[in-house]
Structure formats: structure tokens, C-alpha cells
C-alpha positions in Angstrom: 155.4 44.5 72.0 154.8 40.5 71.7 151.1 41.6 70.4 152.9 43.5 67.4 155.0 40.8 66.5 152.7 38.1 66.2 150.2 40.4 64.4 152.3 41.2 62.1 152.8 37.6 61.7 149.1 37.2 60.8 147.9 36.0 64.7 144.2 37.5 64.3 143.5 37.7 68.0 146.5 39.8 68.7 145.5 42.0 65.5 142.0 42.3 67.8 143.7 43.0 71.1 145.5 46.0 69.3 142.5 47.1 68.2 140.8 47.1 71.3 143.9 48.6 73.4 144.1 51.6 71.3 140.2 51.9 71.4 140.5 51.7 74.8 143.4 54.6 74.8 141.4 56.5 72.6 143.3 56.1 69.3 140.0 55.2 67.2 141.9 55.6 64.1 144.5 53.1 64.9 142.1 50.7 66.4 140.2 50.7 63.2 143.1 50.0 61.3 144.1 47.1 63.4 140.2 45.7 63.8 139.6 46.1 59.9 142.6 43.5 59.4 141.3 41.2 61.8 137.5 41.5 60.6 138.7 40.8 56.8 140.5 37.6 58.2 137.1 36.4 59.2 137.2 37.5 62.9 133.6 38.0 63.7 134.1 39.8 67.4 136.3 42.7 65.3 133.1 43.0 63.1 131.3 43.6 66.1 133.7 46.1 67.5 133.8 48.1 64.3 130.0 48.0 64.6 130.1 49.7 67.9 132.4 52.0 66.6 130.4 53.1 63.9 127.6 53.5 66.5 129.4 55.7 68.5 130.8 57.8 65.4 134.5 56.6 65.6 134.0 54.8 62.2 132.0 56.2 58.9 129.4 54.0 57.1 132.0 53.5 54.2 134.5 52.0 56.9 131.7 49.5 58.3 130.7 48.5 54.8 134.2 47.9 53.9 134.5 45.8 57.1 131.4 43.5 56.3 132.3 42.9 53.0 136.0 42.1 53.9 134.3 39.5 56.5 131.9 37.8 54.2 134.5 37.3 51.5 136.9 36.0 54.4 134.3 33.6 55.4 133.3 32.5 52.1 136.6 31.6 51.3 137.1 29.5 54.5 133.9 27.3 53.4 134.4 24.2 51.6 132.2 21.2 51.1 134.3 18.8 53.3 133.7 21.5 56.4 130.0 21.5 55.7 129.6 18.0 56.1 
């Protein structure tokens, strides 16, 4: 319940944890939704989980591509000249 509240407020680790729990419980559709959100927030472990779901047949190519593009966009948004120095 607390992970759900934290995830709704944007806590990326909680969102990832919810995805993992749902995957372990066999709820792959719901797991993918949670992991997609955290991957699009720039959380690489979630992207890796989606990649594994794709390899195992629980996500399709379009979903994996969406996660890759969302992750890339998030990482690009976080870049700044000050952080690069």
C-alpha cells in the first residue's frame, strides 16, 4: 500500500518495486505498466526488466521500443552542461 502511494507521487523506486512484485505474481500486464513508467523516468533497472520480459515473451517489440525511447528521452532531459563538468 505504501509503495502504491509513493509511486503515485512519483517515487521511481516504488514504481519499479511494484512492477517487480507484479511480475513475480504473474501479473505481467500490470508489471509492464509499472516498469514502463519508471523506465520513462530514466530508471535503467526498469528498462532492463522490460528487456527481460521481452526476451521471455511477456512484452512485445513495440512495448520494448517504447520503453527504450522513453528511457532515452528521460536521460537526455536530465543532461545539462553543469552536470557534464
